[in-house]
N, C-alpha and C positions, 0 to 999 in steps of 0.2 A: 504494500500500500504506500502511495506517495504521501509525504508530509504536506500538510496544508501550507501554502505560501504565507509568509509573515513579513511585514515591513515594520519600520519603527519611526515614530516621531519623537524628536528630542527638542524640548522647549527650554531654552536657557534665559534666565533673567539677566539683564545687563549688569556690569560691574558697578561698584559703588560710585556715585556721582557727587558732585559738589552740593547739589540741592539735598541729597540724602543726608550728608553730614550736617548741613545747616538747618535741617528739619524744616525745609521750605516745601510748600505744596508746588511741586514742579510741573506736573501735568505735561504740557507740550513744550515747556521751556527746553532749549538746547543747552544742556548742562554737561560740561566735560567730565570725564572720569577723573577720580582722584588717583594718587599714586597707588593706594591700596586697590582701587578699582582696576587699574592696569594689571597689577599682580594677580588679582582674582581672575581676570580674563585668561592670563597665561596658565593659571592653575587649572581652570576647568578644561582648557584645551588639553593639558597633560592628562587629566583624569579621563577625558573622552578617548584619548589615544590609548591609554592603558586598558580601557574596556574594549578596545579593538572594534569600535563602532564605525561601520561604513557610513559615509554621508554622500548622498547623490545629488542633493539639491539644498539650497539655503534660502530662507526668506527672513526679512527683518522689517522693523519699523524704519521710518526715515529719521528718527530722532538720533542725534549724534552719539548719545551714550550707548544706544543699541548698535549703531553702525560701527563704532569703534570696537566694541566688544566682539561683534561678528568678525571684523577684519583680523583682529588678533587671533581668534580661534582658528580661522581658516588658514592664516599664515603659518601658525604653529603646527597645524596638521598637514601642511604641504599642499593645501587645496586651493590656494589663491590662483585665480584664472583657470582652474581645472574643473570646476563644477558651475552650473548655472546659479546665479544669484538674482533674487528679486526683492526689492524693497517697496513698501507701500505705507501710506499714512493710515491705512485700515488697521495696522498693527500698532499704531501709536498708543501711548498710555491713555487711560481714561482722562478726558479733559477736566481739569479741576475748576473750570468756571472762574468766578470772581475770587476764589481762594488762591488762584495762581499767583505766585510771587510772594505770598504772605507766609510767614512762619506759622507753624501750628498754633503757637501761643497767640499771635496777632489775629489769625483767622477766627479763633475761638472768641477772642475779645470783641471783634467786630460783628461776627455773625451768630455767636452763641455756641455753647457747648454741644447742644443737641444737633444743630445743623452740621457741625463738623463731624461728630461721631456718626451720624446717619450716613454721611458721605461714604464712610468706609464699611459700614455694617449693615446697611439696608439696600437691597438689590436695585430698587427703583427710585432711590433718593437722588434727586437732581440738585446740584449746587446752584447758588445764584449765578446767572449767566454773566459773562464779561460784556461790557458795553460794545456796541457796534464799532466804535472808533478806537477800541483798546488795542494796544500793541500785542495783547495776548489773544486777540481774535485772529485765528489762522487765515481768515479771508484777507487780512491786511499784511500777511507775511509773504514776501516774494517767493519763498520756498514753495508755496502752494499755489502760485499763480497759474501753473499748468497742470495742477493735480487732477487725477481722475475723479469723477463725481464731485467736483469742487462745490457744487451746490449743497452737498451734505456735510461740509466742514462744520464741526460743532463749536458752540460758544460755551459749552459746559455739558457734562454728561453724567448720568447715573451709570453704574456698572452694567445695568441692563441695556442702556442705549449704546454703550461701547460694544457690548457683545453683538448687538444688532448690526453693527458695521463689520465686525470681525467674522461673524458666522457665514455670510455669503462668500467672503474671500476664502475662508477655511474649506467650505464645502466644494467650491468651484475650482480651487487651485491646489490645495494641499491634499485633500482626500483622493483626487484622481491620481496624484503621484504615488500615494501610499498604495492605492489599488493596483498600480503597475509594479509593485514590489520594490519601490524606491524608498530609501530612508531620507527623511527630511529634517534638517536643523532649522528651528525657528528661534530667533533672538528677539525678545520683546520685553514686556514690562510687568511689574507685579500685579497690578489690577486688571491686566488683560489675561494673565495666566490663571487667575482665580476662576473666571467664567469658562476658560478652556477646560479646567479640571471639572467644573460643573457639567459641561457638555460631554466630555469623554466618559465620565463616570455616571451620567444620567442622574444627577442629583437634583433635588428641588432647589429653588432659589434660596430658601432659608438655610438648608444644609450647606449649599455652595458658599454662602457668605460666611459660614463658620470656618472655612478653609483659610489658613493663615497665608499671608503674602510670602512667597518663596524668598529666601535670602538671596542677596546679590550673587550672581554667577553660580547658583545652584541649577541643576538640570532636572527637569521633570520628563520622564520617558514613559511611553506606552508602546506596547506591541499592537499592531493593527492587523486583524485577521478576519476575513469574511465580513467586512464592514463594521467590525466591533473593536473597541479599544480594550486591551487586556494588560494585566501584569504591570501595574503602575510601579515605577521605581523613582526615587529621588536620590540623586548623587551629587556630591560636591566636596569641597574642602572640609575636613573634619572640624576645623575651627568655626567655619561659617554655619555648619549644621548643628553645632553644639547647642543644646537647649532648645532647638527648633521643634515645635509641635505642629503637626499637620493641621489640627483643628483647635479652635478655642471656643469657649462657651459664651454665647451671647446672652447676657442677662436681660431679664424683662425690664420694661420701662420703670417699674417701681424700684427694682434693684439698682438700676443705673443711676437714679437720682441720688442714691445714698453712697455711691462709689466715687472714688477719685476719678478725675478725667484722664483715662488711659485709652489711647487710640491705638488699636492693634495693627499698625501700618507696616512694621518691620522695615521702615524706610520706604514703603511703597506709596509714593505720593505723586 
């Protein structure tokens, strides 16, 4: 009997960026990697190499922290200019709306604790939108002047809204490659990886939002077989995964009011 064909999708969160360190709601800000972020990118490349993972195709967001992470990984694996690469804003981080550019402390001060917490913990919670003339409105950014589906560029998104732009790209571009027995590397962002987990594992929104943001430069992997995702693995540097828990408990509203303001971002902003 022949073994069933299996492919693999490998989803890597970008390395630590300056907005992560500064605890700024980064969203679509182009924030460079820190020195640690660069080291993390080299480290995950080494880990992928030691796992002997074949990579046939790579996709990433267009944000610089993901692009730089992607390029380091491919260079270290000897794959630069050897496999197809596609980048799209559809894999950009969930747009932080009017929180963009604010520290977590300032965002909480201006918009309130509940608005900020809901941003990270409730699937359909939409942040206040950036103004039409804001520098953080991607329609005003030359980078997106010729973007595909430019009319869909957001001024703020819930995780649900972000997934609604990721899902068609995933189904129309990534899954056909997986169905052809190709392994695909995806380099993107914390609050995009959470709904990817929800989709691959067929979770409810409530359970999906209990999934923690993946640490910087950790890799989430699934086998893809017969149209299904199986055998989830999370790999990465021992230090970055130390203390990481895949899920956290969302307290009910009454509990939350009595608790300190702790936002489970893992730097995923």
